C-alpha positions in Angstrom: 116.6 94.9 107.3 119.3 96.4 108.8 121.5 93.8 110.7 120.9 94.4 115.1 123.6 95.8 115.9 123.8 98.8 112.8 120.3 99.7 114.5 122.5 99.0 118.1 125.5 102.1 116.5 122.2 103.8 115.4 120.4 104.3 118.6 123.9 105.0 120.3 125.0 107.5 118.2 121.6 109.8 118.4 122.0 109.2 121.7 125.3 111.3 121.6 123.2 113.8 119.3 120.4 113.9 121.6 123.0 114.9 124.5 125.4 117.0 122.4 122.2 119.5 122.1 120.7 119.3 125.3 123.9 119.8 126.9 124.0 123.3 123.9 120.3 124.2 125.1 122.2 124.2 129.1 124.8 125.9 127.9 123.0 129.2 126.3 121.0 128.7 128.9 123.4 130.1 131.4 124.9 132.6 128.9 121.7 134.3 128.5 120.3 133.5 132.1 123.8 133.5 134.0 122.5 130.5 135.9 123.0 126.9 136.0 123.1 124.0 138.5 126.4 122.1 138.6 124.0 118.9 137.4 124.0 120.8 134.4 127.5 121.7 134.3 128.4 118.0 135.6 126.7 116.3 132.0 128.6 119.0 129.8 131.5 118.4 131.8 131.1 114.5 131.0 130.1 114.9 127.4 133.0 117.5 126.6 135.7 115.1 127.8 134.1 112.1 125.7 134.6 113.6 122.8 138.0 114.5 123.8 139.3 111.6 125.1 137.1 110.0 121.8 139.6 112.0 119.3 142.5 111.3 120.7 141.9 107.8 120.9 141.3 107.9 117.4 144.6 109.4 116.7 146.0 107.5 118.5 145.2 104.3 115.9 145.7 105.7 112.8 149.0 107.6 113.7 152.5 106.9 114.5 153.2 108.0 117.5 156.1 109.6 119.3 157.1 109.4 122.5 156.7 113.3 123.2 153.0 112.9 120.5 152.3 110.2 123.2 152.3 112.4 125.8 150.3 114.9 124.7 147.8 112.8 124.4 147.9 111.5 127.5 147.8 115.4 128.9 145.1 116.5 126.5 143.4 113.2 127.8 143.6 113.7 131.7 143.1 117.5 131.5 139.8 117.5 130.3 138.0 116.2 133.4 136.0 118.8 135.6 136.0 122.3 134.4 133.0 123.4 133.5 131.8 122.7 137.2 133.9 124.8 138.1 132.9 127.7 136.1 129.7 127.7 138.4 129.8 129.7 141.8 128.3 128.4 145.1 125.1 130.1 144.5 124.7 128.9 140.7 126.1 132.0 138.7 127.7 131.8 135.9 131.2 133.3 134.9 130.3 133.9 131.5 133.8 135.0 130.8 135.6 131.7 132.5 132.8 129.9 130.3 133.3 131.1 127.0 137.1 131.6 127.3 137.2 127.8 127.8 134.4 126.4 125.5 136.9 128.4 123.1 140.4 126.8 124.5 137.9 123.4 124.1 137.1 123.8 120.4 140.2 125.0 119.7 141.9 121.5 121.6 139.3 119.7 118.8 140.3 121.4 116.1 143.6 121.1 116.5 143.0 117.1 117.1 140.8 117.1 113.9 144.8 118.4 112.0 146.9 115.6 113.4 144.2 113.5 111.6 144.7 115.3 108.3 148.3 114.0 106.8 151.0 116.7 108.2 154.5 116.6 107.5 156.7 117.1 110.5 157.2 120.6 110.3 153.8 121.7 110.6 153.2 118.8 113.2 155.3 120.2 115.7 153.7 123.3 115.1 150.7 122.0 116.0 152.0 120.0 118.7 153.9 123.5 120.2 150.3 124.5 120.5 148.2 122.3 121.4 150.7 122.9 124.0 150.1 126.4 125.2 146.5 126.0 125.0 146.9 122.5 127.3 148.5 124.7 129.6 146.4 128.3 129.4 143.3 125.3 129.8 144.5 123.6 133.6 145.8 128.0 134.1 141.6 128.8 133.7 140.5 125.7 135.5 143.2 127.0 138.1 141.8 129.9 139.0 139.0 128.6 139.1 139.6 126.6 142.0 140.6 129.9 144.2 
């Protein structure tokens, strides 16, 4: 018999996976049709932000972070909110190039976050930190350009 706590955890995991599949489907539909809704993009924002913040929390727990890395992790967490909703024009048209670019940047951020846990030496860690800072800045500039 499966303990109750594991069952709840399994259901929560299945729920997150189901939501990820749903969001991927919505994103793919938006790329194909060129249209989406604010509600759908807000769900994409929520899922992306949750997943990246979860990775950041995991890194904070598993690594001893100096003040520069701690500041970087804070920037990552803060920079993830309300970006995909800005991809939409007021009439629901998806800005495809911007969506593709934002998805690419977020994928690069996730890959870099995964590399933090792989036991890098200090030289590679400084390179990775620089790359992360560039990605965060590039993401911020892209999102800021969408506000205008």
